[in-house]
C-alpha positions as a Markdown table, in Angstrom:
| # | Residue | x | y | z |
|---|---|---|---|---|
| 1 | Met | 35.7 | -166.2 | -112.0 |
| 2 | Asp | 35.0 | -170.0 | -112.0 |
| 3 | Lys | 31.7 | -170.8 | -113.7 |
| 4 | Gln | 31.1 | -173.5 | -111.1 |
| 5 | Gln | 30.1 | -171.3 | -108.1 |
| 6 | Ile | 26.7 | -170.5 | -106.6 |
| 7 | Leu | 25.8 | -167.3 | -104.8 |
| 8 | Leu | 22.8 | -167.0 | -102.5 |
| 9 | Ile | 21.9 | -163.4 | -101.8 |
| 10 | Ser | 19.6 | -162.7 | -98.8 |
| 11 | Phe | 17.1 | -159.9 | -99.4 |
| 12 | Gly | 14.9 | -161.0 | -96.5 |
| 13 | Gln | 16.9 | -160.5 | -93.3 |
| 14 | Phe | 17.4 | -164.2 | -92.9 |
| 15 | Glu | 19.5 | -165.3 | -89.9 |
| 16 | Gln | 23.1 | -165.9 | -90.8 |
| 17 | Asp | 23.1 | -169.4 | -89.3 |
| 18 | Leu | 20.1 | -170.3 | -91.4 |
| 19 | Leu | 21.8 | -169.1 | -94.6 |
| 20 | Gln | 24.9 | -171.1 | -93.8 |
| 21 | Gln | 22.9 | -174.2 | -93.3 |
| 22 | Ile | 21.1 | -173.7 | -96.6 |
| 23 | Ala | 24.5 | -173.1 | -98.3 |
| 24 | Ala | 25.8 | -176.3 | -96.9 |
| 25 | Glu | 22.8 | -178.3 | -98.1 |
| 26 | Val | 23.0 | -176.7 | -101.6 |
| 27 | Gln | 26.8 | -177.4 | -101.8 |
| 28 | Ala | 26.2 | -181.0 | -100.8 |
| 29 | Val | 23.8 | -181.5 | -103.7 |
| 30 | Phe | 25.7 | -179.7 | -106.4 |
| 31 | Gly | 29.3 | -180.4 | -105.1 |
| 32 | Ile | 30.5 | -176.9 | -105.9 |
| 33 | Pro | 31.2 | -173.8 | -103.7 |
| 34 | Val | 28.3 | -171.8 | -102.4 |
| 35 | Glu | 28.7 | -168.3 | -101.1 |
| 36 | Val | 26.2 | -166.3 | -99.1 |
| 37 | Glu | 25.9 | -162.5 | -99.2 |
| 38 | Ser | 23.4 | -159.9 | -97.9 |
| 39 | Gly | 21.8 | -157.8 | -100.6 |
| 40 | Tyr | 19.7 | -154.6 | -100.7 |
| 41 | Ala | 16.9 | -153.8 | -103.0 |
| 42 | Asp | 14.2 | -151.1 | -102.8 |
| 43 | Leu | 11.4 | -153.6 | -103.1 |
| 44 | Ser | 8.8 | -150.9 | -103.7 |
| 45 | Lys | 10.1 | -150.8 | -107.3 |
| 46 | Phe | 8.9 | -154.4 | -107.7 |
| 47 | Tyr | 5.5 | -154.1 | -105.9 |
| 48 | Asp | 2.2 | -154.3 | -107.7 |
| 49 | Pro | -0.4 | -152.6 | -105.5 |
| 50 | Ala | -3.3 | -154.1 | -107.5 |
| 51 | Arg | -2.1 | -157.6 | -106.7 |
| 52 | Arg | -0.4 | -156.8 | -103.4 |
| 53 | Gln | 2.5 | -158.9 | -104.6 |
| 54 | Tyr | 6.0 | -158.5 | -106.0 |
| 55 | Asp | 6.9 | -159.1 | -109.6 |
| 56 | Gly | 9.1 | -162.1 | -109.9 |
| 57 | Asn | 10.1 | -161.2 | -113.5 |
| 58 | Leu | 11.4 | -157.7 | -112.5 |
| 59 | Leu | 13.2 | -159.2 | -109.5 |
| 60 | Ile | 15.0 | -161.7 | -111.7 |
| 61 | Gln | 16.0 | -158.9 | -114.0 |
| 62 | Phe | 17.3 | -157.0 | -111.0 |
| 63 | Ile | 19.3 | -159.9 | -109.7 |
| 64 | His | 20.7 | -160.5 | -113.2 |
| 65 | Ser | 21.7 | -156.9 | -113.8 |
| 66 | Glu | 23.1 | -156.2 | -110.3 |
| 67 | Tyr | 24.7 | -159.5 | -109.4 |
| 68 | Gly | 25.0 | -161.4 | -112.7 |
| 69 | Ala | 28.2 | -159.8 | -114.1 |
| 70 | Asp | 30.2 | -162.9 | -113.4 |
| 71 | His | 29.4 | -166.5 | -114.1 |
| 72 | Arg | 28.1 | -167.6 | -110.7 |
| 73 | Lys | 24.6 | -169.0 | -110.5 |
| 74 | Thr | 22.9 | -166.4 | -108.3 |
| 75 | Ile | 19.7 | -166.9 | -106.4 |
| 76 | Gly | 18.0 | -164.0 | -104.6 |
| 77 | Leu | 16.2 | -165.1 | -101.4 |
| 78 | Phe | 13.1 | -163.2 | -100.3 |
| 79 | Arg | 10.3 | -163.2 | -97.8 |
| 80 | Val | 7.7 | -161.4 | -99.9 |
| 81 | Asp | 4.8 | -162.9 | -102.0 |
| 82 | Leu | 5.9 | -163.2 | -105.6 |
| 83 | Phe | 4.0 | -163.5 | -108.9 |
| 84 | Ile | 4.4 | -163.5 | -112.6 |
| 85 | Pro | 1.6 | -162.1 | -114.8 |
| 86 | Ile | 0.3 | -165.4 | -116.0 |
| 87 | Leu | 0.2 | -167.1 | -112.5 |
| 88 | Thr | -1.5 | -166.2 | -109.2 |
| 89 | Tyr | 1.7 | -166.7 | -107.3 |
| 90 | Ile | 5.1 | -168.3 | -107.6 |
| 91 | Ile | 7.5 | -169.8 | -105.1 |
| 92 | Gly | 10.5 | -169.2 | -107.2 |
| 93 | Gln | 11.7 | -168.7 | -110.8 |
| 94 | Ala | 15.0 | -168.8 | -112.6 |
| 95 | Ile | 16.4 | -168.0 | -116.0 |
| 96 | Tyr | 16.7 | -171.3 | -117.9 |
| 97 | Lys | 20.4 | -171.9 | -118.6 |
| 98 | Gly | 21.1 | -168.5 | -117.1 |
| 99 | Asn | 22.7 | -167.2 | -114.0 |
| 100 | Ala | 19.8 | -165.7 | -112.0 |
| 101 | Gly | 16.8 | -166.8 | -110.0 |
| 102 | Val | 14.6 | -165.9 | -107.1 |
| 103 | Val | 13.0 | -167.9 | -104.3 |
| 104 | Ser | 10.7 | -166.7 | -101.6 |
| 105 | Val | 9.7 | -168.4 | -98.3 |
| 106 | Phe | 6.3 | -166.5 | -98.3 |
| 107 | Arg | 4.2 | -169.4 | -99.8 |
| 108 | Leu | 6.3 | -172.0 | -98.0 |
| 109 | Lys | 5.1 | -171.2 | -94.5 |
| 110 | Ser | 2.7 | -173.7 | -92.9 |
| 111 | Glu | 0.8 | -170.9 | -91.2 |
| 112 | Leu | -0.4 | -169.7 | -94.6 |
| 113 | Tyr | -2.3 | -172.9 | -95.0 |
| 114 | Gly | -3.9 | -172.9 | -91.5 |
| 115 | Leu | -1.3 | -175.2 | -90.0 |
| 116 | Lys | 1.0 | -174.5 | -87.0 |
| 117 | Lys | 4.4 | -172.9 | -87.6 |
| 118 | Asp | 7.1 | -175.5 | -88.4 |
| 119 | Asp | 10.6 | -174.1 | -88.9 |
| 120 | Asp | 12.1 | -177.4 | -89.8 |
| 121 | Leu | 9.6 | -178.0 | -92.5 |
| 122 | Leu | 10.0 | -174.4 | -93.8 |
| 123 | Phe | 13.8 | -175.0 | -94.0 |
| 124 | Asp | 13.3 | -178.2 | -96.0 |
| 125 | Arg | 10.9 | -176.5 | -98.4 |
| 126 | Phe | 13.1 | -173.5 | -98.9 |
| 127 | Val | 16.2 | -175.7 | -99.6 |
| 128 | Lys | 14.2 | -177.8 | -102.1 |
| 129 | Glu | 13.0 | -174.7 | -104.0 |
| 130 | Ile | 16.5 | -173.2 | -104.1 |
| 131 | Ile | 17.9 | -176.4 | -105.5 |
| 132 | His | 15.0 | -176.6 | -108.0 |
| 133 | Glu | 15.6 | -173.1 | -109.3 |
| 134 | Leu | 19.4 | -173.7 | -109.5 |
| 135 | Gly | 18.6 | -176.8 | -111.5 |
| 136 | His | 16.9 | -174.6 | -114.1 |
| 137 | Thr | 20.0 | -172.3 | -114.3 |
| 138 | Phe | 22.0 | -175.4 | -115.0 |
| 139 | Gly | 19.7 | -176.3 | -117.9 |
| 140 | Leu | 17.3 | -178.8 | -116.2 |
| 141 | Thr | 13.6 | -178.8 | -117.1 |
| 142 | His | 10.7 | -180.0 | -115.0 |
| 143 | Cys | 10.7 | -183.7 | -114.3 |
| 144 | Ile | 7.8 | -186.1 | -114.0 |
| 145 | Ser | 9.5 | -188.3 | -111.3 |
| 146 | Pro | 7.4 | -187.7 | -108.2 |
| 147 | Ala | 10.4 | -187.6 | -105.8 |
| 148 | Cys | 12.7 | -185.5 | -108.0 |
| 149 | Val | 13.5 | -182.0 | -106.8 |
| 150 | Met | 12.9 | -180.8 | -110.4 |
| 151 | Arg | 9.2 | -181.8 | -110.2 |
| 152 | Pro | 7.1 | -178.6 | -110.6 |
| 153 | Ser | 5.8 | -177.1 | -107.4 |
| 154 | Thr | 2.3 | -175.7 | -108.1 |
| 155 | Tyr | 1.0 | -176.4 | -104.6 |
| 156 | Ile | 2.7 | -176.7 | -101.2 |
| 157 | Glu | 1.9 | -180.5 | -101.3 |
| 158 | Asp | 4.1 | -180.8 | -104.4 |
| 159 | Val | 7.0 | -179.3 | -102.4 |
| 160 | Asp | 6.5 | -181.7 | -99.5 |
| 161 | Gln | 6.2 | -184.8 | -101.7 |
| 162 | Lys | 9.5 | -184.3 | -103.5 |
| 163 | Glu | 13.0 | -184.8 | -102.1 |
| 164 | Ala | 15.9 | -182.3 | -101.9 |
| 165 | Ala | 17.7 | -184.3 | -104.6 |
| 166 | Phe | 17.7 | -185.0 | -108.3 |
| 167 | Cys | 16.5 | -188.3 | -109.7 |
| 168 | Ala | 19.0 | -190.4 | -111.6 |
| 169 | Lys | 17.9 | -189.0 | -115.0 |
| 170 | Cys | 18.2 | -185.4 | -113.9 |
| 171 | Arg | 21.6 | -186.1 | -112.1 |
| 172 | Lys | 22.8 | -187.5 | -115.4 |
| 173 | Lys | 21.6 | -184.4 | -117.3 |
| 174 | Leu | 23.1 | -182.1 | -114.7 |
| 175 | Gly | 26.5 | -183.9 | -115.1 |
| 176 | Glu | 26.3 | -183.3 | -118.9 |
| 177 | Thr | 25.5 | -179.6 | -118.6 |
| 178 | Arg | 28.3 | -178.6 | -116.1 |
């Protein structure tokens, strides 16, 4: 299979129209084919009752082992609250220069921060974080440029301040790694 493909796998019962819109945005940024599939995972295996969250490291291992047999860059899309042991929460995570990652909408919802529901803003945030994690799979590290999609997203404000695009420096690096 061609190495230059992206696979988005929905584990969160996302609407098909939404997934197709996300795929179109991602394809426009990377310029390579993006496929969308529905996946199934028994999420109880990844749940940590003490934290009331789902282990992002274990989910990435699952994505890698179940869907990483070919050379596509694969991102699992979730609705649950993710964490890794060293952080309170994560929005997403990917294997650097690998072929698997995860992104969740849980921490991207405006309602979580006492604001009114905003589906357009949620869509924009979700797309940015998917592009960000895919950037890691293509070998990009975090960027200091405030508007670059590869800027780290520690807080929701970080997500809102960046664009759904790579800065010139990261675009150049991306071109060299593909």
